C-alpha positions as CSV (number, residue, x, y, z in Angstrom):
1,M,17.3,6.3,0.8
2,E,18.9,5.9,-2.6
3,I,16.5,4.7,-5.4
4,F,17.7,2.5,-8.2
5,D,16.1,1.6,-11.6
6,Y,17.4,-0.7,-14.3
7,D,19.7,2.0,-15.7
8,N,21.6,1.9,-12.3
9,I,22.0,-1.8,-11.9
10,L,24.5,-4.1,-13.6
11,L,24.6,-7.8,-12.8
12,L,28.0,-9.3,-13.0
13,P,28.4,-13.1,-13.0
14,R,29.9,-14.5,-9.8
15,K,30.2,-11.1,-8.2
16,C,28.3,-10.7,-4.9
17,R,28.8,-8.5,-1.8
18,V,26.9,-10.8,0.5
19,Q,27.6,-14.4,1.5
20,S,24.0,-15.4,1.7
21,R,20.6,-14.0,0.6
22,S,19.6,-14.3,4.3
23,E,21.9,-11.2,4.9
24,C,19.6,-9.0,2.7
25,D,16.7,-7.1,4.2
26,T,13.9,-6.2,1.7
27,S,11.5,-5.0,4.3
28,V,9.8,-1.6,4.2
29,T,8.0,0.4,6.9
30,L,4.7,2.2,6.5
31,G,3.6,4.0,9.6
32,K,3.8,1.6,12.5
33,Y,3.9,-1.5,10.3
34,T,6.9,-3.3,8.7
35,F,6.3,-5.4,5.7
36,R,8.5,-8.1,4.3
37,L,8.7,-6.9,0.7
38,P,8.2,-3.5,-1.1
39,V,5.8,-5.2,-3.5
40,V,2.0,-4.8,-3.6
41,P,-0.4,-7.1,-5.4
42,A,-2.8,-5.3,-7.8
43,N,-6.1,-4.3,-6.0
44,M,-8.1,-6.1,-8.7
45,K,-11.0,-8.5,-8.0
46,T,-9.2,-11.1,-10.1
47,V,-6.0,-10.8,-8.1
48,V,-7.0,-10.4,-4.4
49,N,-9.9,-11.5,-2.3
50,E,-10.6,-11.6,1.4
51,S,-8.8,-14.9,2.1
52,I,-5.7,-13.8,0.1
53,C,-5.6,-10.4,1.9
54,E,-6.0,-12.2,5.3
55,W,-3.0,-14.4,4.4
56,L,-0.9,-11.5,3.2
57,A,-1.6,-9.5,6.4
58,S,-0.9,-12.5,8.6
59,N,2.4,-13.2,6.9
60,G,3.8,-9.7,6.9
61,Y,2.9,-8.5,3.4
62,F,1.1,-5.3,2.3
63,Y,-2.0,-5.4,0.2
64,V,-4.9,-3.1,-0.9
65,M,-8.3,-4.8,-1.1
66,H,-10.4,-4.0,-4.2
67,R,-13.7,-2.3,-3.8
68,F,-16.0,-4.3,-6.1
69,D,-18.9,-6.4,-4.8
70,L,-17.5,-6.1,-1.3
71,D,-18.7,-4.4,1.9
72,N,-15.5,-2.5,2.7
73,L,-16.7,-1.5,6.1
74,K,-17.4,-5.2,7.1
75,F,-14.0,-6.2,5.7
76,V,-12.2,-3.6,7.8
77,R,-14.2,-4.5,10.9
78,D,-13.5,-8.2,10.4
79,C,-9.7,-7.5,10.0
80,K,-9.8,-5.4,13.2
81,T,-11.6,-8.3,15.0
82,K,-8.7,-10.6,13.8
83,V,-6.2,-8.1,15.0
84,M,-4.9,-7.4,11.5
85,Y,-4.4,-4.2,9.6
86,A,-6.8,-3.4,6.8
87,S,-6.1,-1.6,3.6
88,V,-9.0,-1.0,1.2
89,S,-9.7,0.9,-2.0
90,L,-12.6,3.4,-2.0
91,G,-14.5,5.0,-4.7
92,V,-14.0,8.6,-5.8
93,K,-17.3,9.9,-4.5
94,Q,-17.5,11.7,-1.1
95,A,-20.0,9.2,0.1
96,D,-17.5,6.4,-0.4
97,Y,-14.9,8.2,1.6
98,D,-17.4,9.2,4.3
99,K,-18.6,5.6,4.7
100,I,-15.2,4.6,6.1
101,T,-13.9,7.9,7.7
102,L,-17.0,8.6,9.7
103,Q,-16.5,5.3,11.7
104,E,-14.8,6.2,15.0
105,E,-13.0,2.9,15.3
106,I,-11.3,3.2,11.8
107,S,-8.2,5.2,11.4
108,V,-7.6,6.6,7.9
109,I,-4.0,7.3,6.8
110,G,-5.0,9.7,4.1
111,Y,-6.5,10.2,0.6
112,L,-5.3,11.4,-2.8
113,C,-6.1,14.9,-3.8
114,D,-7.8,16.2,-7.0
115,Q,-5.7,15.9,-10.1
116,E,-5.5,19.7,-10.5
117,E,-3.6,19.9,-7.1
118,G,-0.9,17.6,-8.3
119,T,0.2,14.2,-7.1
120,K,-0.2,14.4,-3.3
121,I,-1.6,12.5,-0.4
122,I,-3.5,14.4,2.3
123,T,-3.5,12.8,5.8
124,K,-6.2,12.8,8.4
125,G,-4.4,15.7,10.1
126,N,-4.4,17.7,6.8
127,N,-0.7,17.2,6.2
128,V,0.2,17.2,2.5
129,F,2.9,15.0,1.0
130,D,4.1,14.8,-2.6
131,I,3.9,11.3,-4.2
132,N,6.8,10.4,-6.3
133,A,7.1,7.4,-8.6
134,Q,10.4,5.5,-8.3
135,G,12.3,4.4,-11.4
136,W,10.0,5.9,-14.1
137,N,8.0,9.0,-14.8
138,A,4.5,7.6,-13.8
139,F,2.9,11.0,-13.3
140,S,4.0,12.7,-16.5
141,K,1.3,13.9,-18.9
């Protein structure tokens, strides 16, 4: 997949390669799920809540639920009961991770590794993947 940033795009008036915006597909696939847009709302308490996340999941959008003043385990179980995916933020302590991963009915995609190891995600099967920012150097020091 080719990645573009603002240096690669030039908008020309009245120049378009498609007849209609309906011809364009902005969807993105993550695991077995396909989402309508490659955009994620910030996982902040002032941006998303349970009802907003439920609406996003029901309408084909990706989200990450914040972790503040929330029982993440109950939230995940409620989503599963409603036959929706759940995506939650966890704290950085081992107990936070264990609270979710020790539940047999919950499948964890992975977790971020320690900063000294670089920018990687480690899956439940211990596969390690590099994380690369697109369009800017987000992980530079």
